[in-house]
C-alpha positions in Angstrom: -0.5 10.5 -32.8 0.4 9.5 -29.7 4.0 9.7 -27.4 4.4 7.0 -24.7 7.1 8.6 -22.0 8.1 5.3 -19.9 9.6 5.4 -16.2 11.6 2.7 -16.2 13.8 2.0 -12.8 17.4 0.8 -11.4 16.2 -1.5 -8.2 18.1 -3.8 -6.1 17.4 -7.6 -6.0 14.8 -8.1 -3.3 16.2 -11.8 -3.3 19.7 -10.4 -2.3 19.1 -8.1 0.9 22.0 -8.4 3.3 21.9 -6.9 6.7 23.9 -4.2 6.7 22.1 -2.5 3.5 20.5 -0.4 5.0 21.8 3.1 6.9 21.2 2.8 10.6 20.6 6.3 11.3 18.4 7.3 8.0 16.7 4.1 7.6 17.8 4.8 3.7 19.1 2.2 1.1 22.4 2.2 0.8 21.8 0.6 -3.4 26.0 0.7 -3.7 25.9 -2.3 -1.2 22.8 -4.6 -3.2 22.7 -6.7 -7.1 20.8 -3.5 -9.2 17.9 -5.0 -11.9 15.4 -3.0 -13.5 12.3 -2.8 -11.3 9.9 -5.7 -13.1 6.9 -4.5 -13.6 8.6 -1.4 -15.4 10.1 -3.9 -17.7 6.3 -4.9 -18.4 5.5 -1.6 -19.2 8.4 -0.8 -21.4 6.2 -4.3 -23.0 3.0 -2.7 -23.2 4.2 0.9 -24.3 5.7 -0.9 -27.2 1.9 -2.6 -27.3 0.5 0.0 -27.5 3.0 2.0 -30.2 2.2 -1.2 -32.1 -1.2 -1.7 -32.2 -1.4 1.6 -33.4 0.2 1.3 -36.4 1.5 4.9 -35.9 5.1 4.0 -36.9 6.5 7.8 -36.4 5.4 7.4 -32.7 8.9 7.6 -30.4 8.7 5.6 -27.1 11.2 7.6 -24.6 12.6 6.0 -21.5 12.8 8.5 -18.2 14.3 6.7 -15.2 15.7 8.6 -11.9 18.5 7.8 -10.0 22.6 7.6 -9.6 24.6 7.6 -12.5 24.4 4.1 -12.7 20.7 4.3 -13.1 22.2 4.8 -16.8 22.0 0.9 -17.4 18.0 0.7 -17.6 17.8 2.8 -19.6 20.1 1.5 -22.0 18.3 -1.5 -21.2 14.9 0.6 -22.8 16.7 1.8 -25.6 17.9 -2.3 -27.1 13.8 -2.7 -26.4 12.5 -0.7 -28.8 12.8 2.9 -28.0 13.4 5.7 -29.6 15.7 7.3 -26.3 16.5 7.8 -22.8 16.6 10.5 -19.9 18.6 9.8 -16.6 17.6 12.8 -14.5 20.1 12.1 -11.9 21.2 14.9 -9.3 22.8 14.5 -5.4 19.9 16.6 -4.5 17.2 14.6 -5.5 18.3 12.1 -3.3 16.2 10.5 -0.3 13.1 11.4 -1.1 9.9 9.5 -0.9 7.1 10.0 -3.4 5.8 13.4 -3.8 9.5 14.8 -3.2 10.2 11.8 -6.7 6.9 12.7 -7.7 7.9 16.4 -8.7 10.9 15.9 -10.6 9.6 13.5 -12.0 6.7 15.5 -14.0 8.7 17.9 -14.7 11.4 15.8 -16.0 8.0 15.3 -18.0 7.1 18.2 -19.0 10.3 19.4 -20.1 10.4 16.0 -22.7 7.5 17.4 -23.9 8.5 20.6 -24.2 12.0 19.7 -25.3 11.6 15.9 -27.3 7.4 16.1 -28.1 7.3 19.6 -30.3 5.1 20.5 -27.2 2.5 17.9 -28.1 0.3 16.9 -25.5 -0.9 13.7 -27.0 1.3 11.0 -25.3 1.2 8.6 -22.0 3.2 8.4 -19.3 3.4 4.3 -18.8 5.1 2.9 -15.2 5.0 0.0 -13.8 1.9 0.1 -10.9 5.0 -0.3 -8.4 8.4 -0.5 -7.2 9.9 -3.4 -5.6 12.0 -1.6 -2.8 9.2 0.4 -2.6 5.7 -1.2 -3.1 3.9 1.8 -3.0 2.2 2.8 -5.8 1.8 6.2 -5.0 4.2 7.7 -7.8 2.9 7.6 -10.6 -0.9 8.8 -9.3 1.0 11.6 -8.4 2.8 12.1 -11.4 -0.7 11.9 -12.6 -1.7 14.4 -10.1 1.0 17.3 -10.6 0.7 17.5 -14.3 -3.0 17.8 -13.5 -3.9 14.5 -15.9 -6.2 11.6 -15.6 -4.6 8.3 -14.2 -6.0 4.6 -15.3 -3.9 1.6 -12.8 -3.7 -1.5 -12.3 -3.8 -2.2 -16.6 -3.5 -6.1 -17.5 -4.4 -5.1 -22.1 -4.7 -2.3 -24.3 -6.5 -2.9 -27.5 -7.2 -0.2 -30.6 -10.7 0.1 -31.5 -11.6 3.2 -33.5 -8.8 5.3 -33.3 -8.4 5.0 -29.9 -6.9 2.9 -27.1 -8.8 0.5 -25.1 -6.9 -0.4 -21.5 -8.4 -3.8 -19.1 -7.5 -3.1 -15.6 -8.3 -4.2 -12.0 -10.7 -2.8 -9.2 -12.5 -3.4 -6.4 -14.2 -7.0 -7.2 -13.4 -7.3 -10.3 -12.3 -5.4 -14.3 -13.4 -2.5 -16.2 -12.5 -1.7 -19.8 -12.1 2.0 -20.0 -11.1 5.1 -22.4 -8.5 7.9 -21.2 -11.2 10.7 -21.7 -8.1 13.4 -22.4 -4.5 12.6 -23.5 -1.7 13.3 -21.5 -3.2 10.3 -19.1 -1.1 8.2 -17.0 -1.3 4.4 -17.4 0.6 1.9 -14.5 0.8 -1.7 -15.3 0.0 -4.2 -13.3 0.9 -7.4 -15.0 1.6 -7.9 -18.5 3.6 -10.5 -19.1 4.9 -10.3 -22.9 9.0 -10.0 -22.8 10.6 -7.5 -24.9 14.1 -9.5 -26.3 17.1 -7.7 -27.4 19.1 -8.9 -30.2 22.4 -8.5 -30.5 22.8 -5.5 -32.5 20.7 -4.2 -31.0 22.6 -4.3 -27.2 25.2 -2.7 -29.0 23.6 -0.2 -30.6 22.3 0.5 -27.3 25.2 0.3 -25.4 26.5 3.4 -28.2 23.4 5.9 -27.7 24.1 8.7 -26.2 21.6 9.5 -22.9 20.1 12.8 -22.2 20.9 13.0 -19.1 19.6 16.4 -16.1 19.9 17.6 -13.4 18.5 19.1 -10.9 19.0 21.9 -12.2 17.5 21.7 -15.7 13.5 20.6 -14.6 13.3 23.3 -11.4 11.3 20.6 -9.6 9.3 22.6 -7.0 9.7 20.2 -4.5 12.5 17.5 -4.2 15.2 15.1 -1.7 14.5 14.9 1.9 13.7 18.1 2.4 10.3 18.3 0.1 10.0 14.8 1.4 6.6 14.6 3.0 7.5 11.8 5.2 10.4 10.5 7.5 11.6 6.8 8.6 11.8 6.3 12.5 13.3 2.7 12.1 14.3 0.1 9.9 14.1 -3.3 11.3 14.0 -6.8 10.3 10.7 -8.9 10.3 9.9 -10.9 12.6 10.8 -14.3 12.3 8.3 -16.5 10.8 6.8 -18.3 13.3 4.7 -20.6 10.7 5.5 -24.0 12.1 6.6 -25.3 8.7 5.3 -29.1 10.0 4.9 -31.8 7.1 1.8 -34.0 7.6 2.2 -37.6 6.2 -1.8 -38.2 5.8 -5.1 -37.0 4.7 -5.9 -37.7 8.0 -3.6 -35.6 9.3 -5.0 -33.3 7.8 -8.2 -33.3 8.2 -7.4 -33.5 11.6 -5.6 -30.0 12.1 -8.4 -28.5 10.1 -10.2 -30.0 12.9 -8.4 -28.4 15.8 -7.4 -25.3 14.2 -11.2 -24.3 13.6 -11.8 -24.9 17.0 -9.2 -23.2 18.8 -8.9 -19.6 17.5 -11.7 -17.1 17.1 -11.9 -15.5 13.8 -11.0 -12.2 13.3 -13.9 -9.7 12.6 -15.9 -12.5 15.0 -18.8 -10.5 15.8 -18.2 -11.5 19.1 -15.0 -10.5 20.2 -14.3 -7.0 21.1 -11.6 -4.0 20.2 -8.4 -3.8 22.5 -8.2 -0.9 24.3 -6.3 2.9 23.3 -2.8 1.8 24.5 -1.6 5.8 24.1 -2.6 8.5 26.7 -2.7 12.0 25.7 -0.2 14.4 27.8 -3.2 15.9 30.3 -3.9 12.9 30.9 -1.4 11.0 32.9 -0.1 11.4 36.3 3.1 13.1 35.8 4.3 15.9 33.7 7.3 14.5 32.6 6.0 11.2 32.3 7.5 10.1 28.3 6.2 6.2 28.4 4.8 6.4 25.0 7.7 7.5 23.1 8.3 5.6 19.3 11.4 3.7 20.4 11.7 1.9 23.8 15.4 3.3 24.0 13.1 7.0 23.6 11.3 5.6 26.8 14.2 4.3 28.9 16.2 7.8 27.9 13.1 10.0 29.4 12.6 8.0 32.4 16.5 8.7 33.0 15.8 12.2 33.0 12.3 12.3 34.8 14.2 10.5 37.6 16.3 13.0 37.9 14.4 15.6 38.1 11.9 14.2 40.3 15.2 14.3 42.8 15.8 18.1 42.3 12.1 18.5 42.5 11.2 19.9 40.1 7.8 18.8 39.2 7.3 21.2 36.1 8.3 22.8 33.0 9.3 26.4 34.3 11.1 25.1 37.1 13.8 24.2 33.8 15.9 27.4 34.8 19.7 26.4 33.6 20.3 26.2 36.8 19.1 23.3 37.0 19.5 22.2 33.7 23.1 22.4 34.3 22.1 20.3 37.5 20.9 17.3 35.7 23.9 17.7 33.0 26.0 17.2 35.6 24.1 14.2 37.4 26.4 11.2 37.9 23.3 8.6 37.1 23.2 10.9 33.1 23.9 8.6 29.9 22.8 10.7 27.7 25.2 13.0 26.0 24.7 16.7 27.2 23.7 17.8 23.8 21.3 14.9 23.5 19.6 15.4 26.9 19.3 19.1 26.7 17.1 18.5 23.5 15.0 16.3 25.2 14.8 18.8 28.1 13.6 20.9 25.4 11.1 18.3 24.0 9.8 17.6 28.4 8.2 21.0 28.0 5.6 20.1 25.6 2.1 19.5 26.6 0.4 20.0 22.8 -0.7 17.8 20.0 1.3 18.0 16.9 -2.1 17.4 15.3 -5.8 18.4 15.8 -8.7 17.7 13.8 -11.1 14.3 13.5 -9.5 10.8 11.9 -11.2 10.4 9.3 -11.4 6.8 6.8 -12.2 6.8 3.1 -15.4 3.7 3.4 -15.8 1.5 -0.2 -18.7 -0.6 -1.0 -19.1 -2.4 -4.3 -22.8 -3.5 -5.4 -24.1 -2.1 -2.6 -22.8 -3.5 0.1 -19.3 -1.8 2.0 -16.3 -3.6 1.4 -14.3 -5.9 5.1 -11.7 -2.7 4.5 -14.5 -0.6 5.8 -15.0 -2.1 9.0 -11.5 -2.9 9.3 -10.1 0.0 8.6 -13.2 2.0 10.9 -12.5 0.0 13.6 -8.3 1.0 14.0 -9.5 4.3 13.3 -12.5 4.0 16.5 -9.3 2.9 18.7 -7.6 5.6 17.7 -9.4 8.1 17.9 -10.7 6.9 21.3 -6.7 7.6 21.7 -6.7 11.2 21.1 -10.1 11.6 22.3 -11.5 13.5 19.4 -14.4 11.4 17.1 -14.3 9.8 14.5 -15.3 10.7 10.5 -16.3 8.4 8.2 -16.1 9.5 4.6 -18.6 7.2 2.4 -18.4 8.6 -1.9 -20.9 7.4 -4.7 -24.5 7.3 -6.0 -27.8 7.1 -3.4 -25.1 5.7 -0.6 -26.7 7.6 1.8 -28.5 3.8 3.0 -25.1 2.6 4.1 -24.4 5.3 6.4 -25.4 3.3 9.5 -23.9 0.6 9.3 -21.1 3.0 9.8 -22.4 4.2 12.8 -23.4 1.3 14.5 -19.5 0.1 13.4 -18.0 2.7 15.8 -17.9 5.7 13.2 -19.1 9.2 15.4 -19.9 11.4 11.9 -20.2 9.8 8.5 -19.4 12.6 5.4 -22.1 11.8 2.6 -20.7 12.6 -0.9 -23.7 12.6 -3.1 -22.5 12.9 -7.2 -24.3 10.7 -10.4 -20.6 11.4 -11.4 -19.8 9.1 -8.6 -21.7 5.9 -9.2 -18.6 4.6 -10.3 -15.2 4.8 -9.2 -13.4 7.4 -11.1 -9.2 8.0 -9.7 -10.6 12.7 -10.8 -14.0 12.8 -9.6 -13.6 11.6 -6.4 -9.7 13.2 -5.6 -12.0 16.1 -6.5 -14.7 15.5 -4.2 -12.7 14.1 -1.1 -9.8 16.6 -1.2 -12.3 19.8 -1.6 -14.5 17.8 1.8 -11.1 17.7 3.4 -9.7 21.7 3.3 -13.3 22.4 4.7 -12.7 19.8 8.1 -8.9 18.9 8.2 -9.2 16.0 10.6 -5.7 15.2 11.8 -6.0 11.4 10.0 -7.3 9.8 7.0 -7.1 6.3 6.6 -7.6 4.2 3.0 -8.2 0.9 2.6 -4.9 -0.6 0.3 -7.0 -1.9 -2.4 -7.4 -1.4 -5.9 -9.1 1.9 -5.0 -7.0 3.2 -2.4 -3.6 2.9 -3.6 -4.1 5.4 -6.0 -7.1 8.2 -4.3 -5.1 8.3 -1.4 -1.9 8.8 -3.5 -4.1 11.6 -5.8 -6.1 12.9 -2.5 -2.4 13.5 -0.2 -0.7 15.4 -3.6 -3.3 17.8 -3.7 -3.5 17.7 0.2 0.3 18.0 0.8 0.3 15.6 3.0 2.3 12.4 3.4 1.4 9.5 2.9 2.4 6.0 4.0 1.5 2.2 2.3 0.5 -0.9 3.3 0.8 -0.4 6.6 0.3 -3.6 9.0 0.7 -1.7 12.4 -0.5 1.5 13.2 0.1 3.2 16.7 0.1 6.9 18.6 3.2 7.4 19.9 5.1 10.8 20.6 8.1 12.3 19.7 9.1 14.4 22.8 12.5 14.9 21.7 10.9 16.9 18.6 8.8 18.1 20.4 5.8 16.2 18.5 3.3 14.4 21.1 0.6 12.0 20.0 1.7 11.3 16.5 0.8 8.5 14.2 3.4 5.8 13.6 2.4 3.6 10.8 4.6 0.8 10.3 5.2 -1.0 6.9 7.3 -3.8 5.0 9.1 -3.1 2.3 11.6 -4.7 -0.4 9.3 -7.0 -0.7 9.0 -7.7 2.4 12.5 -8.2 3.5 12.5 -5.0 5.4 10.1 -3.6 8.5 9.4 0.3 8.6 8.4 2.4 10.7 7.5 6.0 9.3 5.5 9.1 10.6 4.1 12.4 8.6 6.4 15.5 8.6 5.6 18.8 7.1 2.0 18.0 6.7 -1.2 19.3 8.2 -2.9 15.7 8.0 -1.8 12.2 8.4 -2.0 9.7 5.8 -1.9 6.1 5.2 -3.6 3.2 3.6 -3.7 -0.6 5.6 -3.5 -4.2 4.0 -7.3 -5.8 4.2 -6.9 -8.9 6.6 -4.8 -6.7 9.3 -6.9 -4.4 11.0 -9.2 -5.7 13.5 -13.1 -5.6 12.9 -15.4 -4.3 16.0 -18.8 -5.7 16.9 -21.5 -4.4 15.6 -23.3 -1.4 17.8 -26.9 -1.0 16.7 -27.6 1.6 19.4 -24.8 3.3 18.6 -25.7 7.1 17.7 -24.8 9.2 15.1 -24.2 12.4 12.4 -24.6 12.1 8.7 -23.0 15.3 7.4 -24.2 16.3 4.0 -20.8 18.4 1.8 -22.3 18.9 -1.7 -21.0 18.3 -4.1 -20.2 20.1 -7.7 -18.4 18.3 -10.2 -19.2 17.9 -14.4 -17.9 15.7 -17.5 -14.8 17.4 -17.2 -14.0 16.1 -13.7 -13.7 12.9 -14.6 -11.0 10.8 -16.5 -12.4 8.2 -17.8 -14.6 6.5 -20.1 -16.1 3.2 -18.9 -17.0 0.9 -21.9 -17.4 -2.3 -20.1 -17.7 -3.2 -16.7 -17.1 -7.7 -15.1 -17.8 -8.4 -11.9 -16.9 -12.0 -12.3 -20.2 -13.7 -12.0 -19.3 -15.3 -9.1 -20.1 -12.9 -5.8 -15.8 -12.6 -4.5 -15.8 -12.9 -0.5 -12.3 -13.0 1.4 -13.7 -11.8 4.4 -14.3 -16.3 5.4 -13.2 -18.3 8.4 -11.8 -20.4 5.6 -10.2 -19.4 2.5 -10.2 -21.7 -0.2 -6.8 -20.3 -2.6 -6.1 -22.8 -6.0 -3.4 -21.9 -7.7 -1.2 -23.6 -11.5 -0.6 -26.9 -10.2 -4.5 -27.6 -10.9 -3.3 -28.2 -14.3 -7.0 -26.7 -15.7 -10.1 -24.7 -15.4 -12.4 -27.5 -15.6 -10.6 -29.1 -11.8 -10.0 -25.9 -10.4 -13.5 -24.9 -10.7 -14.7 -28.6 -9.6 -12.4 -29.2 -7.4 -12.2 -26.0 -5.0 -16.1 -25.9 -5.1 -16.6 -29.2 -3.8 -13.6 -28.6 -1.4 -15.7 -25.3 0.0 -18.8 -26.6 -0.2 -17.7 -30.1 2.4 -15.8 -27.2 4.5 -18.5 -25.5 5.0 -21.2 -27.9 5.8 -19.4 -29.7 8.0 -17.5 -26.5 10.2 -21.0 -24.2 9.9 -18.2 -21.8 8.6 -18.3 -19.1 6.3 -15.9 -20.8 3.4 -14.2 -18.4 0.6 -12.6 -18.9 -3.0 -9.4 -17.3 -3.8 -6.6 -18.8 -6.8 -3.3 -17.2 -7.2 -2.5 -14.9 -10.2 -0.6 -18.0 -11.9 -4.7 -19.1 -11.7 -6.2 -16.2 -12.4 -3.3 -16.4 -15.8 -4.3 -19.0 -16.7 -8.1 -18.3 -17.2 -9.0 -20.9 -14.1 -11.6 -18.7 -12.4 -11.5 -14.3 -13.0 -9.5 -11.7 -11.9 -11.5 -10.4 -8.5 -10.7 -14.0 -6.7 -7.1 -13.3 -7.1 -5.2 -13.3 -3.9 -2.1 -11.5 -3.5 0.3 -8.0 -3.4 -1.3 -7.7 -7.0 -4.8 -8.7 -5.8 -6.3 -8.6 -2.8 -4.3 -9.5 0.9 -5.8 -11.2 2.8 -6.5 -12.9 7.0 -8.7 -15.6 7.0 -9.1 -17.9 10.7 -7.2 -20.5 7.5 -6.1 -20.3 4.3 -5.9 -23.7 3.0 -3.2 -23.0 0.1 -4.3 -26.3 -2.6 -1.5 -26.3 -6.2 0.5 -22.5 -4.9 3.8 -22.7 -5.9 4.1 -19.9 -2.9 6.0 -17.1 -4.7 6.8 -14.1 -2.3 4.1 -11.7 -4.2 1.6 -14.6 -3.1 2.5 -15.3 0.6 2.8 -11.0 1.4 -0.8 -11.0 0.1 -2.2 -13.5 2.6 0.6 -13.4 5.9 -2.2 -12.0 8.2 -3.9 -15.6 7.6 -4.4 -16.9 10.9 -2.7 -20.2 9.6 -1.9 -21.2 6.6 -1.8 -25.3 4.8 -0.4 -25.4 1.7 -1.7 -28.9 -0.8 1.1 -29.0 -3.6 2.4 -32.4 -5.5 6.1 -30.4 -5.7 8.2 -31.2 -2.2 10.6 -28.5 -3.0 7.1 -25.7 -3.5 8.4 -22.3 -1.4 4.5 -22.6 0.3 6.5 -25.0 1.8 8.9 -22.7 4.2 6.3 -20.5 5.3 2.5 -22.0 5.2 2.0 -24.1 9.0 1.4 -27.1 7.8 1.5 -28.8 4.5 1.1 -32.1 2.8 2.9 -33.5 -0.5 0.0 -35.0 -2.9 -1.7 -34.4 -5.9 -4.9 -31.9 -5.7 -7.3 -34.4 -7.3 -6.1 -37.2 -5.2 -6.2 -35.3 -1.9 -8.7 -33.2 -2.2 -11.7 -36.0 -2.8 -10.5 -38.2 0.4 -10.0 -35.2 2.4 -14.0 -34.0 1.3 -14.7 -38.2 2.7 -12.1 -38.2 5.6 -14.0 -34.8 6.8 
């Protein structure tokens, strides 16, 4: 008999985010200023768990909702109780506040252990079911890190469940397709990417839920080993609104205008990843390379740079050239200087920071490579380009970790792309991605070489592997980064720190984050955002084989079936044509997009790819591997041509890195029209054939 523990979270309504929703000093969300709702994916996870219980036929199974948050989070537990949950547990304590993902996962995992012991008769036959991610964090890191703390398997991105021969089979999204898998052992964590079978509450069930007594625990009850701000591995440097959209939002009035825009755009722009383009020069200099000891032009914020420049100017006037000359008498002179606009306390702290010359982290810069069907994916080359820039700034080697079975032949491509070293992890049990076996292999390699930076793609693989490796190694991790730079935090005596900038709250805000209490800085980066560098076949590098020891016990998944989707998915293109629900039928979708892609390829002699919205995938128009967006693949083509796509925020986040966005939609009020460069109101069945002729 399997039982179910469903993680539910109360989150802000991202549609109502206001400018005063964040603490300006800490960057933490002030939840009391926002309307709160249940996280949508957690509501889907509840329905998913309820379905598991139903199809198993086990009426004695228990379904327990668990939430961590302030007392008002009890509302989401009552939501669960009104929709089939047998009990609700609220983990609430001020000591738990201000936590990042590992400091959230740890208390939740200890609460799960307590639920198992006290509410499930210490039975190991249970599943932890959670939404893939929450809208306030958008990291997808907490469920895999709970699995890591509990020492159990994780099946990420589940979309469907079956019960066959007494065992659950899960359909889940993987890079480049989907799989049907079983959990080799229980307990296991399941993260739900989508499950649109809503549970509804009756009046009687709602009344009963409101009368039910919830179980309430604090930190002392569950005894976590890491919690709150003190247990966190990252900290927020600053929170700021996203840049105002530079999308033109210009309406086109004819297909001829649309064809003209395509011609002009493709003529003017150069494709991201073009073989002839050079990568950016390093924008950071180590302190030892600077002309002046007190030179601090690479601080995390412009204000910090200005403040340190002011201090340096005063020190120069006093004839001070190195930290050893900053005596107590000199400090008093600096603090008494008329031109000093800083408070004495702040200035004293900054003077102490000026004595630091050692970098905060040591070691190489690493990238975790990904490959599908014998080929490295585009995200790997993009990350390698960014990592090369970071490694050059830090003057350290760049290593790429390549895991799989029989993948050595891919190593030369990585060296040509910028790697100095390729760390090879080969084993038959690494042929298919399994979170547990890959985590073990990568974490063991990490323990030997200790890099200072490790980057992963924000892909279905990277977004489950990275949290598990980070938690296992005790390192900070930032998800879905759109910018990575090396900067100083001299006031705290930290030099050459990786600043990690990412969107959050459905793209409503941006946050710059850095690691803390970590030996390594880890991040996942969105595909299509970083720049791929041109390959250099003449480059030479080192291939280092690391012995991997794995057994069947190191696997968490039993793969029943893999569906790669037939047609090859390739988002590394000049033009990506995305089709949506507005195409009305599978026949229309296939015929119109194929004909348009062929015409674009023939006319412009460029690479044209095909994508789809989540709605189109759910309608069965195309395989899930083609899904573009937050729960699919993030893309960054030169031109994104959206046909019949409404423009849901999750989809637009995934295409934000596109050079130019052009939309065709029959609905004059389609949200995408406010988020694109050019749009044409019209039915795809009429516009596309005319466009093909006009081209």
